[in-house]
C-alpha positions in Angstrom: -23.4 -12.9 22.7 -25.8 -14.4 25.6 -29.7 -14.0 25.2 -32.6 -13.9 28.2 -35.0 -16.2 26.8 -38.0 -17.7 28.5 -39.5 -21.2 27.1 -43.0 -21.5 26.3 -45.1 -24.3 27.8 -46.3 -27.2 26.6 -49.9 -25.7 26.1 -48.2 -22.8 23.7 -46.7 -25.8 22.0 -50.2 -27.9 21.5 -52.0 -25.0 20.0 -50.1 -24.3 16.4 -51.4 -21.7 14.7 -53.2 -22.3 11.1 -51.3 -21.8 7.9 -53.5 -20.8 4.5 -56.5 -20.6 7.2 -56.8 -24.5 6.4 -53.4 -26.7 7.4 -51.6 -26.1 10.4 -48.2 -26.7 8.6 -46.6 -27.7 5.2 -44.0 -30.2 5.4 -42.0 -30.4 1.8 -44.8 -28.4 0.5 -47.5 -30.7 1.6 -50.2 -29.3 3.5 -50.5 -30.8 7.4 -54.0 -30.5 8.8 -53.2 -31.6 12.4 -49.7 -32.3 14.0 -48.3 -36.1 14.3 -49.0 -37.5 17.7 -45.5 -38.7 17.8 -43.8 -35.3 17.0 -41.0 -34.3 19.5 -40.3 -30.4 20.0 -36.7 -29.8 21.5 -37.1 -27.4 24.5 -35.1 -24.8 23.0 -36.9 -25.1 19.9 -39.7 -22.5 21.6 -38.3 -19.8 23.1 -38.7 -15.9 23.0 -35.9 -13.9 23.0 -36.1 -10.5 25.5 -33.5 -8.8 25.7 -29.7 -9.6 24.0 -26.4 -8.3 25.9 -22.8 -7.9 24.7 -21.6 -8.8 28.1 -21.9 -8.6 31.9 -20.7 -4.6 31.5 -23.9 -4.4 28.9 -26.0 -5.9 31.4 -25.3 -3.8 34.4 -25.6 -0.6 32.4 -28.9 -1.7 31.0 -30.0 -2.5 34.7 -29.0 1.0 35.9 -30.5 2.9 32.6 -33.9 1.1 33.0 -34.7 2.0 36.4 -32.9 5.6 36.0 -30.4 5.3 38.8 -27.6 7.6 39.1 -24.7 5.8 37.8 -22.3 7.6 40.3 -24.5 6.3 43.3 -25.6 2.8 42.2 -27.9 0.8 44.7 -26.0 -2.5 44.5 -28.1 -4.1 46.5 -31.4 -3.8 44.0 -29.0 -4.1 41.0 -27.4 -7.2 42.0 -30.7 -8.8 42.7 -31.9 -8.3 39.2 -28.3 -9.3 37.7 -28.4 -12.5 39.6 -31.7 -13.4 38.5 -30.6 -13.0 35.0 -27.6 -15.0 35.5 -29.9 -17.7 36.8 -31.9 -17.9 33.4 -28.8 -17.9 31.6 -27.2 -20.9 33.6 -30.0 -23.1 32.6 -29.4 -22.5 29.2 -25.6 -22.2 28.6 -23.2 -22.5 31.4 -20.2 -21.4 29.4 -21.8 -18.1 28.6 -22.5 -17.6 32.2 -19.3 -18.3 33.6 -18.1 -14.6 32.9 -21.2 -13.2 34.3 -20.8 -14.9 37.4 -17.3 -13.2 37.7 -19.2 -9.9 37.6 -21.7 -11.1 40.0 -18.7 -12.1 42.3 -17.6 -8.6 42.1 -20.6 -6.8 42.8 -21.0 -9.1 46.1 -17.5 -8.1 47.0 -18.3 -4.3 46.3 -21.6 -4.7 48.5 -19.5 -6.3 51.6 -16.8 -3.7 51.3 -19.4 -1.1 51.5 -20.8 -2.5 54.9 -17.4 -2.3 56.4 -16.0 1.2 57.8 -14.5 3.1 54.8 -10.9 3.4 54.4 -9.1 6.8 54.0 -7.2 7.2 50.8 -3.5 8.2 51.2 -3.6 10.8 48.5 -6.5 12.8 49.4 -7.5 11.5 52.6 -10.8 11.3 52.1 -13.1 7.7 52.3 -12.6 5.6 49.3 -15.8 4.6 47.6 -15.5 1.0 46.7 -17.8 1.4 43.7 -15.5 4.0 42.2 -13.9 1.5 39.5 -16.8 -0.1 38.6 -18.4 3.3 37.9 -15.4 4.2 35.8 -15.5 1.4 33.6 -19.6 1.5 33.3 -19.0 5.0 32.0 -16.0 4.2 29.7 -18.3 1.4 28.2 -21.1 3.5 28.1 -19.3 6.3 25.8 -17.8 3.6 23.3 -21.3 2.2 23.0 -22.9 5.4 22.2 -19.9 6.1 19.7 -20.4 2.9 18.0 -24.2 3.6 17.8 -23.4 7.0 16.5 -21.1 5.4 13.6 -23.9 2.9 13.0 -26.3 5.4 12.1 -24.1 7.1 9.7 -24.8 6.3 6.1 -23.6 3.0 4.7 -23.1 2.2 1.2 -24.8 -0.9 0.4 -27.2 -0.5 3.3 -28.4 2.7 3.2 -27.6 4.0 -0.2 -26.0 2.9 -3.6 -23.3 4.5 -5.7 -24.9 6.0 -8.8 -23.2 4.4 -11.8 -23.4 6.2 -15.3 -22.4 4.7 -18.5 -20.9 7.4 -20.8 -19.7 6.4 -24.2 -16.2 7.0 -25.0 -16.9 8.4 -28.4 -18.7 11.6 -26.8 -16.2 12.0 -23.9 -12.9 10.9 -24.7 -10.6 10.5 -21.8 -6.7 11.2 -22.5 -4.8 9.5 -20.5 -2.3 11.6 -17.9 1.3 12.1 -18.5 3.6 12.1 -16.1 7.4 13.9 -16.0 8.9 10.6 -15.6 7.0 9.5 -18.6 8.6 12.4 -20.6 11.9 11.7 -19.2 12.2 8.0 -20.4 10.7 8.9 -23.8 13.7 11.6 -24.2 16.1 9.1 -23.2 14.8 6.6 -25.8 15.3 9.0 -28.6 18.6 10.0 -27.6 19.7 6.5 -27.9 18.0 6.1 -31.1 20.0 9.1 -32.5 23.2 7.6 -31.2 22.5 4.2 -33.2 22.1 6.3 -36.4 24.7 8.8 -37.2 25.7 10.4 -40.5 29.5 11.1 -41.3 30.2 13.7 -44.4 33.5 12.8 -45.8 34.6 15.4 -48.6 37.8 14.4 -50.8 40.6 16.8 -51.1 42.2 17.0 -54.4 46.0 16.5 -53.5 48.7 16.4 -56.5 52.1 14.7 -55.9 53.7 16.6 -58.6 52.4 19.8 -57.1 54.2 18.7 -53.9 57.5 17.6 -55.6 57.6 21.3 -56.8 56.9 22.4 -52.9 59.9 20.0 -51.6 62.1 21.2 -54.3 61.8 24.8 -53.6 62.4 24.2 -49.8 65.9 22.5 -51.0 66.4 25.2 -52.9 69.7 27.3 -51.9 70.2 25.2 -48.7 73.1 22.5 -48.1 70.8 20.3 -46.0 67.2 19.8 -45.0 66.1 17.7 -41.9 63.8 14.9 -43.0 61.0 16.1 -40.6 61.1 19.6 -41.5 59.7 18.9 -45.0 56.2 18.0 -43.6 53.7 20.2 -42.1 51.7 18.3 -39.9 49.3 21.0 -39.4 47.7 20.3 -42.7 46.6 16.8 -41.8 47.3 13.1 -42.6 46.5 13.5 -46.3 49.2 16.2 -46.9 51.7 14.1 -45.1 51.5 11.1 -47.1 51.2 13.1 -50.6 54.3 15.1 -49.4 56.2 11.6 -48.7 55.4 9.9 -51.6 56.7 13.3 -53.3 60.0 12.5 -51.6 59.9 8.9 -52.8 59.2 10.1 -56.3 62.2 12.6 -56.4 64.5 10.0 -54.8 63.5 7.6 -57.7 64.3 10.2 -60.2 67.4 11.0 -58.4 66.5 15.0 -58.1 67.2 14.7 -54.3 69.3 12.6 -52.0 68.9 11.1 -48.5 71.6 10.7 -46.0 72.3 9.7 -42.6 75.8 10.0 -41.0 75.3 6.8 -38.7 72.5 4.5 -37.6 69.6 6.4 -35.7 70.9 9.4 -36.4 68.7 12.6 -37.7 67.9 12.0 -41.7 68.8 14.8 -43.9 67.8 15.5 -47.3 69.6 17.6 -50.1 69.4 18.1 -53.8 71.1 16.0 -56.0 74.5 16.9 -56.9 75.0 17.3 -60.6 78.7 17.7 -61.7 79.2 20.3 -64.4 
């Protein structure tokens, strides 16, 4: 940010202000009652800062508003003269910062020279063009942005204009329960189902089956029939345990020679009949 500064003369530097009503200064806590004769004060050490600007447009807008000029009808001669006076001030202190100000000064001089020439008519409207129009547009936009920034800066700011109030409340006085989301409930339910699959109970009932009883059933089926196919003696609808007991009953009847198991040829159907008892 370039600044307009005025350097104090040697007389101002030679008249120091009295500190503590006795010493003129303090060096590392020790009082000095007179300045050293060989004390060197750099030229930039004693400066009075008058105005500070953000850039060429800021300075130009300041010069226009300070003198209540109409921004739509800028007297370029007067404004340019004041602008160049300021540029001369900052050139003596910082030439690098003065470069962008010099560019604006060249633009002002170029606009002023165009105003001295006969005006050109616009191809769109046919009216004479104002060389200051583009500069006026930039100044108006810059002023609007600057005013908006000032309004934003005037708003209350946390830490600068006010502090956030903090109240400590004991948890025992005001318990705060955690919030439960639907996803949390779904995950908990899925975990319960997974645990239920790992813990399954099966009830096994014992069916009382009698081989002797099924031996009688087989004999009744063979009674009065010449041959019965082997698979017709089994009731598949009653389950595997009944089939096993029926098969054991057939083996037991065969061992006691109460029935015969026959087959006409290999891979032919197996038939069962009551054992023949000669009279």
